[in-house]
KETOR-183858 format. One record per residue (C-alpha): x, y, z; residue number from 1; residue in one letter. Coordinates in Angstrom, 1 decimal. Example, Ala and Ser with C-alpha at 12.3 -4.5 7.8 and 13.67 -1.06 7.14 Angstrom:
> east/north/up/nr/rest
> 12.3/-4.5/7.8/1/A
> 13.7/-1.1/7.1/2/S
END
This chain:
> east/north/up/nr/rest
> 190.7/27.4/-12.4/1/M
> 189.9/24.7/-9.8/2/T
> 188.1/27.6/-8.1/3/G
> 186.4/28.3/-11.7/4/S
> 185.2/24.9/-12.7/5/G
> 183.8/24.7/-8.9/6/R
> 181.7/28.1/-9.7/7/S
> 180.6/26.6/-13.1/8/R
> 179.8/23.5/-11.8/9/R
> 177.9/25.0/-9.2/10/G
> 176.1/27.6/-11.9/11/R
> 175.1/24.6/-13.6/12/R
> 173.8/22.2/-10.5/13/W
> 171.3/25.6/-9.7/14/L
> 170.2/26.3/-13.2/15/R
> 169.2/22.2/-13.6/16/R
> 167.5/22.9/-9.7/17/R
> 165.7/25.6/-10.8/18/T
> 164.3/24.3/-14.0/19/R
> 163.5/21.5/-12.1/20/A
> 161.2/23.1/-9.8/21/R
> 160.1/25.4/-12.7/22/I
> 158.6/21.9/-14.2/23/R
> 157.7/20.8/-10.8/24/R
> 155.5/24.2/-10.3/25/A
> 154.1/23.7/-13.9/26/L
> 153.0/20.3/-13.3/27/L
> 151.5/21.0/-10.1/28/V
> 149.4/23.9/-11.1/29/G
> 148.5/22.2/-14.9/30/L
> 146.9/19.1/-12.4/31/V
> 145.4/21.6/-9.8/32/V
> 144.2/23.6/-12.7/33/G
> 142.6/20.3/-14.2/34/S
> 141.0/19.4/-10.8/35/L
> 139.7/22.5/-10.4/36/L
> 138.3/22.8/-14.5/37/L
> 137.1/19.3/-13.5/38/A
> 135.7/20.3/-10.4/39/G
> 133.7/23.4/-12.0/40/A
> 132.4/21.1/-15.0/41/G
> 131.1/18.4/-12.3/42/W
> 129.5/21.7/-10.3/43/V
> 128.1/22.9/-13.6/44/G
> 126.9/19.4/-14.7/45/F
> 124.8/18.7/-11.4/46/R
> 123.6/22.4/-11.2/47/G
> 122.0/22.2/-14.7/48/W
> 120.8/18.7/-13.5/49/Q
> 119.4/20.6/-10.4/50/A
> 117.7/23.0/-12.4/51/R
> 115.9/20.5/-14.8/52/A
> 114.9/19.2/-11.2/53/N
> 113.4/22.0/-9.9/54/L
> 111.9/23.2/-12.8/55/L
> 110.0/19.3/-12.9/56/N
> 109.3/20.1/-9.1/57/A
> 107.6/23.6/-10.2/58/A
> 104.7/22.0/-12.6/59/G
> 104.1/19.1/-10.4/60/L
> 103.8/21.5/-7.4/61/A
> 101.1/23.2/-8.9/62/R
> 99.3/20.0/-10.2/63/E
> 99.4/18.7/-6.9/64/L
> 98.1/21.8/-5.5/65/S
> 94.9/21.5/-8.2/66/A
> 94.4/18.0/-7.3/67/Q
> 94.0/18.9/-3.4/68/I
> 91.8/21.2/-4.2/69/V
> 89.5/19.1/-6.4/70/A
> 90.0/16.5/-3.8/71/G
> 91.5/14.1/-6.2/72/D
> 93.1/12.0/-3.6/73/T
> 94.4/9.1/-6.0/74/A
> 96.0/11.4/-8.5/75/R
> 97.5/13.6/-5.7/76/A
> 99.2/11.0/-4.1/77/Q
> 100.9/9.7/-7.7/78/R
> 102.2/13.4/-8.1/79/T
> 103.3/13.4/-4.5/80/L
> 105.6/10.8/-5.1/81/A
> 107.1/12.2/-8.4/82/A
> 107.3/15.1/-6.6/83/L
> 109.4/13.7/-4.2/84/Q
> 111.4/12.0/-6.4/85/E
> 112.3/15.3/-8.3/86/Q
> 112.8/17.5/-5.0/87/S
> 115.5/14.8/-4.1/88/G
> 116.5/14.8/-6.5/89/A
> 117.9/18.1/-7.1/90/A
> 118.7/17.9/-3.2/91/R
> 121.3/15.6/-3.9/92/S
> 123.1/17.3/-6.8/93/A
> 123.2/20.4/-4.6/94/T
> 125.2/18.5/-1.8/95/G
> 128.5/16.8/-1.3/96/G
> 131.9/18.5/-0.9/97/P
> 132.0/19.4/-4.5/98/A
> 129.6/21.5/-4.2/99/W
> 130.2/23.4/-1.0/100/W
> 133.5/24.2/-1.6/101/L
> 132.2/25.9/-5.4/102/A
> 129.8/27.6/-2.6/103/G
> 132.7/29.2/-0.9/104/H
> 134.5/30.6/-3.8/105/T
> 134.2/34.3/-5.3/106/P
> 131.9/35.6/-7.9/107/Y
> 129.5/32.2/-8.2/108/T
> 129.7/31.0/-4.5/109/G
> 126.5/33.3/-3.4/110/D
> 124.6/32.0/-6.5/111/D
> 125.4/28.2/-5.6/112/L
> 124.4/29.0/-2.1/113/T
> 121.0/30.1/-2.9/114/A
> 120.2/27.3/-5.5/115/V
> 121.1/25.1/-2.7/116/R
> 118.6/26.9/-0.6/117/R
> 116.2/26.9/-2.9/118/I
> 116.5/22.8/-3.5/119/A
> 116.5/22.2/0.1/120/V
> 113.5/24.4/0.6/121/A
> 111.3/22.6/-2.1/122/V
> 112.5/19.1/-0.8/123/D
> 111.4/19.9/3.0/124/D
> 108.1/21.1/1.8/125/L
> 107.3/18.0/-0.6/126/A
> 108.2/15.8/2.8/127/R
> 106.8/17.6/5.2/128/E
> 104.0/20.3/4.2/129/A
> 102.6/18.2/1.5/130/F
> 101.9/14.6/2.6/131/P
> 99.6/15.6/5.5/132/P
> 97.5/17.8/3.1/133/L
> 97.1/15.1/0.8/134/V
> 96.0/12.6/3.7/135/Q
> 93.6/15.9/5.4/136/T
> 89.4/15.2/5.1/137/D
> 88.7/18.3/4.1/138/M
> 85.0/18.0/4.6/139/S
> 85.6/17.9/8.4/140/A
> 85.7/22.0/7.7/141/L
> 82.2/22.1/6.5/142/V
> 78.6/21.0/7.7/143/P
> 76.8/18.0/7.4/144/R
> 73.2/17.9/7.8/145/E
> 73.5/21.1/10.1/146/G
> 76.2/20.3/12.1/147/R
> 79.7/20.5/12.0/148/L
> 81.7/17.1/13.5/149/D
> 83.6/18.9/16.6/150/L
> 85.9/15.6/16.7/151/G
> 87.1/15.6/13.1/152/A
> 87.3/19.4/13.2/153/L
> 89.9/18.9/16.3/154/R
> 91.9/16.1/14.0/155/S
> 91.8/18.3/10.8/156/V
> 93.3/21.3/13.0/157/S
> 96.1/19.3/14.3/158/Q
> 97.3/17.9/11.0/159/R
> 97.3/21.7/9.7/160/L
> 99.2/23.1/12.5/161/T
> 101.9/20.3/11.6/162/R
> 101.4/21.7/8.0/163/V
> 102.0/25.4/9.0/164/D
> 105.1/25.1/11.0/165/A
> 106.5/23.4/8.4/166/A
> 105.9/26.1/5.8/167/V
> 106.9/29.0/8.0/168/R
> 110.1/27.3/9.0/169/E
> 110.7/26.9/5.2/170/S
> 109.5/30.6/4.5/171/S
> 111.7/31.4/7.3/172/A
> 114.6/29.9/6.1/173/G
> 114.4/31.6/2.4/174/L
> 113.6/34.9/4.2/175/R
> 117.7/34.4/5.4/176/T
> 119.4/33.9/2.2/177/V
> 121.0/37.1/1.0/178/P
> 119.7/38.3/-2.7/179/T
> 122.4/40.9/-3.3/180/G
> 124.8/40.3/-5.9/181/G
> 122.9/36.9/-7.1/182/L
> 122.6/36.3/-10.7/183/L
> 119.6/37.8/-12.2/184/P
> 118.2/33.7/-13.2/185/E
> 118.6/32.9/-9.4/186/V
> 117.4/35.9/-8.1/187/R
> 114.0/36.0/-9.7/188/D
> 113.9/32.0/-8.7/189/A
> 114.7/33.0/-5.2/190/L
> 112.2/35.7/-5.2/191/D
> 109.7/33.0/-7.0/192/G
> 109.8/30.8/-4.6/193/L
> 109.1/33.0/-1.7/194/R
> 106.6/34.4/-3.0/195/A
> 104.5/31.1/-3.5/196/E
> 105.8/29.9/-0.2/197/V
> 104.7/33.1/1.6/198/D
> 100.9/33.0/-0.1/199/K
> 100.9/29.0/0.7/200/L
> 101.7/30.3/4.4/201/A
> 99.3/32.9/4.3/202/G
> 96.8/30.5/3.1/203/L
> 97.7/28.0/5.5/204/L
> 97.8/30.6/8.6/205/S
> 94.0/31.4/7.7/206/G
> 92.5/28.1/7.4/207/V
> 94.9/26.5/9.9/208/T
> 93.4/29.7/12.7/209/K
> 90.2/29.0/11.7/210/G
> 90.6/25.4/12.3/211/A
> 91.7/26.1/15.9/212/Q
> 88.9/28.6/16.3/213/L
> 86.1/26.9/15.1/214/L
> 85.3/24.2/17.4/215/P
> 84.6/27.0/20.4/216/A
> 83.0/29.4/17.5/217/L
> 80.6/26.5/17.1/218/L
> 79.4/26.4/20.8/219/G
> 81.7/23.4/21.7/220/A
> 82.3/24.9/25.2/221/D
> 79.1/26.8/25.5/222/G
> 76.2/28.2/23.6/223/P
> 77.6/31.4/20.9/224/R
> 75.0/34.2/19.0/225/T
> 76.1/36.0/16.0/226/Y
> 75.1/38.3/14.1/227/L
> 75.0/37.6/10.1/228/L
> 75.1/40.6/8.4/229/V
> 74.4/41.5/4.7/230/S
> 76.6/44.1/2.7/231/Q
> 74.5/46.1/0.7/232/N
> 77.0/47.1/-2.2/233/L
> 74.5/49.2/-4.5/234/S
> 75.2/51.5/-1.8/235/E
> 78.9/51.4/-1.1/236/L
> 80.8/51.6/2.1/237/R
> 84.4/51.5/2.8/238/A
> 84.3/47.3/3.9/239/T
> 82.0/46.8/0.7/240/G
> 78.5/47.9/1.0/241/G
> 75.6/49.4/3.4/242/M
> 74.6/47.4/6.3/243/F
> 71.4/46.2/5.1/244/G
> 69.9/42.9/6.7/245/A
> 71.1/41.2/9.4/246/Y
> 69.9/37.4/11.4/247/A
> 70.8/36.1/14.3/248/V
> 72.2/33.0/14.3/249/V
> 73.3/30.6/17.4/250/R
> 75.7/28.1/17.7/251/A
> 75.8/24.9/20.2/252/R
> 77.8/21.5/19.9/253/D
> 78.8/22.4/16.2/254/G
> 75.1/22.9/15.1/255/R
> 73.7/26.4/13.6/256/L
> 70.3/27.7/13.8/257/D
> 68.9/31.1/12.7/258/L
> 66.6/32.4/15.2/259/V
> 65.9/35.9/14.2/260/K
> 65.9/38.4/11.5/261/Q
> 65.7/42.4/11.1/262/G
> 67.2/45.2/9.1/263/T
> 69.4/48.5/9.7/264/A
> 66.4/50.4/9.2/265/A
> 64.6/48.7/12.6/266/D
> 67.5/50.4/14.7/267/L
> 67.0/53.5/13.8/268/R
> 69.2/56.4/14.7/269/R
> 71.3/56.9/17.9/270/F
> 71.2/60.3/19.9/271/T
> 73.5/60.8/21.4/272/P
> 75.9/59.2/18.9/273/P
> 77.7/56.4/20.0/274/L
> 81.5/56.8/21.5/275/G
> 84.0/57.0/18.4/276/L
> 87.8/57.6/18.9/277/D
> 89.2/60.7/18.0/278/A
> 90.6/59.9/14.5/279/E
> 87.6/58.2/13.0/280/T
> 85.5/61.2/14.3/281/R
> 88.0/63.8/12.5/282/G
> 87.3/61.7/8.8/283/L
> 83.4/60.2/9.2/284/Y
> 82.4/62.8/11.7/285/T
> 79.5/61.4/14.3/286/D
> 78.1/59.6/11.2/287/L
> 78.8/56.2/12.5/288/P
> 77.8/56.2/15.7/289/G
> 74.5/57.4/14.4/290/I
> 73.7/55.4/11.8/291/Y
> 74.0/51.8/11.4/292/P
> 73.9/52.2/8.0/293/A
> 77.0/54.2/8.0/294/D
> 79.2/52.1/10.9/295/V
> 81.3/50.9/8.1/296/N
> 82.3/54.4/6.7/297/L
> 85.7/53.7/8.1/298/T
> 87.5/50.6/6.1/299/P
> 88.8/49.2/9.7/300/H
> 85.8/46.1/10.2/301/F
> 86.1/45.5/14.0/302/P
> 85.1/49.4/15.0/303/T
> 82.3/48.8/12.4/304/A
> 81.3/45.2/13.6/305/A
> 82.1/46.7/17.5/306/K
> 79.2/49.5/16.7/307/L
> 76.9/47.7/14.8/308/Y
> 77.0/45.2/17.6/309/R
> 76.3/47.5/20.6/310/E
> 73.3/49.2/17.9/311/M
> 71.4/45.9/17.9/312/V
> 72.1/44.7/21.5/313/R
> 70.2/48.3/22.6/314/R
> 67.7/48.0/20.1/315/R
> 67.0/44.1/20.1/316/A
> 68.3/43.3/23.0/317/G
> 70.8/40.5/21.8/318/V
> 74.4/40.5/22.9/319/T
> 76.5/39.2/20.1/320/A
> 79.7/37.1/20.4/321/D
> 80.6/38.4/17.1/322/G
> 79.7/39.9/13.8/323/V
> 79.7/38.1/10.2/324/L
> 79.6/40.3/7.3/325/A
> 79.2/38.9/3.5/326/V
> 78.2/40.5/0.5/327/D
> 76.1/39.7/-2.5/328/P
> 78.8/38.6/-4.5/329/V
> 80.0/35.8/-1.9/330/A
> 76.9/34.8/-2.0/331/L
> 77.4/34.0/-5.7/332/S
> 80.2/31.9/-4.9/333/Y
> 78.7/29.9/-2.7/334/L
> 75.4/29.4/-4.5/335/L
> 78.3/28.0/-7.4/336/S
> 78.4/25.1/-5.0/337/A
> 75.2/25.0/-3.2/338/V
> 73.0/25.3/-6.3/339/G
> 69.9/27.7/-7.1/340/P
> 68.1/28.1/-4.1/341/V
> 64.5/29.0/-3.4/342/T
> 63.1/32.4/-1.5/343/V
> 59.4/31.9/-0.9/344/P
> 57.9/35.0/-2.2/345/G
> 60.6/35.7/-4.3/346/Y
> 62.7/35.4/-7.5/347/P
> 64.9/32.6/-6.9/348/A
> 68.8/32.9/-7.1/349/L
> 71.2/31.3/-8.9/350/S
> 75.1/31.8/-8.9/351/A
> 74.6/33.8/-12.3/352/K
> 72.0/36.0/-11.4/353/T
> 72.0/36.8/-7.5/354/V
> 74.3/39.8/-8.3/355/V
> 71.7/41.5/-10.2/356/R
> 68.6/39.9/-8.5/357/T
> 69.8/41.9/-5.3/358/L
> 71.4/44.9/-6.3/359/L
> 69.9/46.2/-9.6/360/A
> 66.4/44.4/-10.3/361/D
> 65.2/44.5/-6.9/362/S
> 65.3/48.3/-6.9/363/Y
> 63.3/48.3/-9.7/364/Q
> 60.4/46.4/-9.1/365/T
> 59.9/46.5/-5.1/366/M
> 59.5/49.3/-2.6/367/D
> 62.0/49.5/0.1/368/L
> 60.6/47.9/2.8/369/D
> 59.8/44.8/0.5/370/T
> 63.4/45.0/-0.6/371/Q
> 65.2/44.9/3.1/372/D
> 62.5/42.1/3.4/373/D
> 63.8/40.0/0.1/374/F
> 67.6/40.8/1.7/375/Y
> 66.9/39.2/5.1/376/A
> 64.6/36.5/3.4/377/S
> 67.7/35.5/0.5/378/S
> 70.3/35.3/3.6/379/A
> 68.4/33.0/5.4/380/A
> 67.6/30.9/2.3/381/A
> 71.4/30.1/1.2/382/V
> 72.0/30.0/5.1/383/F
> 69.8/27.4/5.3/384/N
> 70.6/25.5/2.0/385/S
> 74.4/25.8/3.1/386/L
> 73.3/23.7/6.7/387/L
> 70.9/21.3/4.9/388/G
> 72.2/20.2/1.7/389/R
> 74.6/17.7/1.0/390/D
> 77.4/19.6/-0.7/391/V
> 80.9/18.9/-2.4/392/N
> 83.1/20.2/0.7/393/P
> 85.8/20.9/-2.0/394/R
> 83.2/23.4/-3.7/395/G
> 82.4/25.4/-0.3/396/I
> 86.0/25.6/0.6/397/L
> 86.5/27.3/-2.4/398/S
> 84.3/29.7/-2.0/399/A
> 85.0/30.8/1.2/400/F
> 88.7/31.0/0.2/401/D
> 88.1/33.6/-2.5/402/R
> 85.4/35.3/-0.8/403/S
> 87.7/35.7/2.2/404/I
> 90.7/36.8/-0.4/405/T
> 88.5/39.5/-1.8/406/E
> 87.4/40.4/1.3/407/R
> 84.1/39.7/0.9/408/R
> 83.4/37.6/4.2/409/I
> 84.2/39.5/7.2/410/L
> 84.8/38.3/10.8/411/F
> 84.8/40.1/14.5/412/W
> 85.0/38.2/17.5/413/S
> 83.8/40.0/21.0/414/A
> 86.0/37.7/22.2/415/R
> 90.0/38.9/22.6/416/P
> 91.7/36.1/22.6/417/E
> 90.0/34.7/19.8/418/E
> 90.3/38.0/17.9/419/Q
> 94.1/38.3/18.3/420/R
> 94.2/35.2/16.2/421/M
> 92.4/36.6/13.5/422/L
> 94.5/40.0/13.5/423/A
> 96.9/38.8/10.7/424/E
> 93.8/37.2/8.5/425/N
> 92.1/39.3/5.8/426/R
> 88.7/37.6/7.3/427/I
> 89.6/40.0/10.3/428/G
> 89.2/43.2/7.6/429/G
> 91.8/44.7/10.0/430/I
> 93.6/47.6/8.6/431/L
> 97.3/47.0/10.1/432/P
> 99.4/49.8/12.2/433/E
> 102.6/48.1/11.1/434/K
> 103.0/45.7/7.7/435/E
> 106.1/44.2/6.1/436/T
> 105.1/45.5/2.4/437/A
> 103.7/48.8/2.0/438/P
> 99.7/48.4/1.7/439/T
> 98.1/51.5/-0.3/440/V
> 94.0/51.7/1.0/441/G
> 91.5/52.7/-2.1/442/V
> 87.5/52.9/-0.4/443/F
> 84.6/54.2/-1.3/444/L
> 82.0/55.7/-0.1/445/N
> 78.4/56.3/-1.2/446/D
> 77.9/60.1/-1.4/447/G
> 74.7/60.3/-3.3/448/S
> 72.3/58.1/-1.0/449/G
> 71.1/56.6/-3.8/450/A
> 72.2/53.2/-4.9/451/K
> 74.0/53.6/-7.6/452/L
> 77.0/50.7/-6.5/453/G
> 76.1/48.3/-8.9/454/Y
> 77.1/50.5/-12.0/455/Y
> 80.1/51.9/-11.0/456/L
> 83.6/50.3/-12.5/457/R
> 86.7/51.0/-10.3/458/P
> 90.4/50.2/-11.3/459/S
> 93.5/51.1/-9.6/460/A
> 97.2/51.2/-10.6/461/T
> 100.1/51.7/-8.3/462/V
> 103.5/52.6/-9.8/463/T
> 106.9/52.1/-7.4/464/V
> 108.4/55.5/-8.1/465/G
> 112.1/56.7/-6.8/466/D
> 113.9/56.0/-3.2/467/C
> 113.7/58.6/-0.7/468/Q
> 115.5/59.7/2.3/469/D
> 115.5/57.1/5.4/470/E
> 114.1/54.0/3.5/471/G
> 110.8/55.9/2.4/472/R
> 109.6/54.9/-1.4/473/R
> 107.7/57.3/-3.6/474/Q
> 104.5/55.5/-5.0/475/L
> 101.7/57.1/-7.5/476/R
> 98.1/55.8/-7.5/477/L
> 95.9/56.1/-10.5/478/R
> 92.6/55.5/-9.6/479/F
> 89.8/55.9/-12.3/480/T
> 86.0/55.4/-12.2/481/L
> 83.9/54.6/-15.0/482/H
> 79.9/55.0/-14.6/483/S
> 77.5/52.4/-16.8/484/S
> 74.5/54.3/-15.4/485/L
> 72.2/54.9/-18.1/486/P
> 71.1/58.2/-18.9/487/G
> 67.3/57.7/-17.9/488/S
> 64.4/54.8/-16.8/489/G
> 65.6/53.9/-13.2/490/L
> 63.4/53.8/-10.3/491/S
> 63.2/56.9/-7.4/492/K
> 64.6/53.5/-4.9/493/A
> 67.4/53.5/-7.2/494/V
> 68.1/57.4/-7.6/495/L
> 67.7/57.8/-4.0/496/G
> 68.0/61.2/-2.8/497/L
> 70.5/62.2/-5.5/498/G
> 72.5/64.4/-3.4/499/K
> 74.9/65.6/-6.4/500/S
> 72.2/67.6/-7.8/501/G
> 72.0/65.1/-10.9/502/D
> 70.2/62.2/-9.8/503/P
> 72.1/60.1/-12.7/504/Y
> 75.2/61.6/-11.8/505/T
> 77.4/59.3/-9.1/506/A
> 78.5/61.3/-6.3/507/R
> 81.3/58.6/-4.7/508/T
> 84.1/59.7/-1.3/509/L
> 87.3/58.2/-2.5/510/V
> 89.6/57.4/0.7/511/T
> 93.3/56.7/0.2/512/V
> 95.1/55.5/2.9/513/Y
> 99.1/56.0/2.6/514/S
> 100.7/52.9/3.9/515/P
> 101.8/52.5/7.4/516/A
> 103.9/55.4/8.5/517/G
> 103.8/57.2/5.2/518/G
> 102.3/60.2/4.1/519/A
> 99.8/61.7/1.5/520/V
> 102.0/64.1/-1.0/521/I
> 99.3/65.7/-3.3/522/G
> 95.8/64.6/-5.2/523/A
> 94.5/65.8/-8.8/524/R
> 91.4/65.1/-10.5/525/L
> 91.6/64.7/-14.4/526/D
> 95.0/66.7/-13.7/527/G
> 93.8/69.4/-11.8/528/V
> 94.9/69.8/-8.4/529/E
> 92.1/68.3/-6.0/530/A
> 91.0/69.4/-2.6/531/P
> 90.7/67.0/-0.6/532/V
> 89.8/66.2/3.1/533/G
> 92.6/65.1/5.3/534/S
> 93.4/63.2/8.5/535/G
> 94.9/60.5/10.3/536/T
> 93.8/56.6/10.9/537/D
> 95.9/53.6/12.7/538/R
> 99.5/55.4/11.7/539/R
> 98.3/56.5/8.2/540/R
> 97.6/59.7/6.8/541/Q
> 94.2/59.8/4.6/542/V
> 93.0/61.7/1.9/543/A
> 89.3/62.0/1.1/544/I
> 88.0/63.5/-2.7/545/A
> 84.6/64.4/-4.0/546/N
> 84.5/62.1/-7.1/547/V
> 81.2/62.9/-9.4/548/E
> 80.7/60.5/-12.1/549/V
> 78.3/61.1/-15.3/550/R
> 76.2/58.2/-17.0/551/P
> 79.0/57.1/-19.9/552/G
> 81.5/58.7/-18.4/553/A
> 85.0/58.2/-16.4/554/T
> 87.0/60.3/-13.9/555/R
> 90.7/59.8/-13.0/556/T
> 92.1/60.3/-9.4/557/L
> 96.2/60.9/-8.8/558/D
> 97.6/60.6/-5.6/559/V
> 101.3/61.1/-4.9/560/D
> 102.1/59.2/-1.6/561/L
> 105.2/58.0/0.1/562/L
> 105.9/54.8/2.3/563/T
> 107.1/54.7/5.8/564/G
> 110.9/54.5/7.0/565/R
> 112.9/51.6/5.8/566/D
> 109.7/49.8/3.4/567/S
> 110.8/47.8/1.2/568/D
> 108.5/44.9/-0.9/569/G
> 106.0/45.1/-3.8/570/T
> 103.2/47.3/-2.8/571/P
> 99.8/45.8/-2.3/572/E
> 96.1/47.1/-2.9/573/L
> 93.1/47.1/-0.6/574/W
> 90.0/47.9/-2.2/575/L
> 86.4/48.3/-1.2/576/T
> 85.0/45.1/-2.7/577/P
> 82.2/46.1/-5.3/578/T
> 79.4/44.7/-7.5/579/A
> 81.7/44.4/-10.4/580/T
> 85.9/43.5/-9.8/581/P
> 88.6/45.6/-9.9/582/W
> 90.9/45.8/-12.5/583/T
> 94.4/46.7/-11.1/584/T
> 97.9/46.5/-11.3/585/Q
> 101.2/46.9/-9.3/586/V
> 104.3/48.2/-11.5/587/V
> 106.9/47.4/-9.4/588/P
> 110.6/48.8/-9.3/589/A
> 114.2/47.1/-8.4/590/P
> 114.6/47.3/-4.6/591/S
> 116.2/50.4/-2.9/592/C
> 118.8/48.0/-1.8/593/N
> 119.9/46.8/-4.8/594/Q
END
């Protein structure tokens, strides 16, 4: 009995102790669960705040960009203050122990960490990059009374260098954020911010390098001599148009003077041809080394510029330090800022009419010699107006930015150290052998021996296809070319040699470049397999198709391509600038890594 009683009391004590432990465990679990739910609610609330702040910051950043371009400093200062308030609030909302702890939990941790990185990047830009931009006087980048202030230019250069460094740091930081497994909304926000920062970095890189180079280019360290070349878009070449009129420009202590003019016809033909590398000769024969008008059959501008410089040296006795190429559409952008320009003895030029005047009307009313003189005189008139008038610097910079973005202004320096600084900027016209995103080139060369380029309307669509072995990606290019040529009534100067047989049928040699390290698989013209010439250039496979278009007709060329190995990112199109804008589209697809 005694042993049995003790046993029963022991069992009751054990049951009470077990029940106490269970109650304690339930209580602790309830408390911890409540704390976790409270923490999750707190993080969710802060996340909602951060989202609102970031959306507001994005809108303010767009306003700030427009105000900086417009030169509205007072409003830009107020917008910047509001932007910093919103970006700072987003940074604060995504900071602290709770957010850090939540960022290390399964499922949502990566998303919360990515949001934090986005908030930090936006706030860093608002505090490190944008204030110097608001304070920068961009007027130092354009001439006043024919001269640039080199001292002010150096000051701007130093400030832009700091901004460039801040933007590059933000871009690099965003690139390290993993995207795999993120919620679509977070991944889209991250991709959008990356794209905007990369765009800003690209723009700043070009402006900063330009500001760094300009003092030396403008003769701060001694006189310089340049060739200013006009690309005639009525006879298409890969970089834009046939090299027509040229001018010799001298730079000394920030002042520019036009000292001599000439035309490609003055340079005549070269026999034996100037030396070409094997790849260029394989694609374009010896023509670029024989005729000044054919130096830019290749889309790689440094090759064309070197050939043209040597031709001018041999025929005109001028050794240039660089070559600057522009086209009539770029002139129209500049005239929007400068205003109408009078050309003695010829029609006046205005932003709305200059393209048609130079590329169409002149060939209906002038002989070839007169047209060449008109081109040379027009370039000189716009050049002198740009240097001599008191113009709005923001308008000039906007015109230059648009022209460079569209590759309508190209520059090559004969000095290797300067040319290296131009390598990553569009103004250099360099067809890269390595690239971060796949680039598809579609370049047009006239095959009619005529001036029909003004009447052609091109378009291009790239569709991203299936993932292939070795990290390659299939791309599908659809190129269409429409002719708005009338069926009759054009002058002999427009119709030229009529190499297609029918002088009103435009023959265009369409040159398609694969992405770097990639390949061209096949081509079809209007759905039928097309014979194409082929070769290689700068680690790219090249296909050349003859496309002939009658008045009012449209032809379609489909080309299948492969990217290089381990190539990712949205493809980019590199196109021949034409008299009318291309219609383009890139149809993306999810990354092969997703």
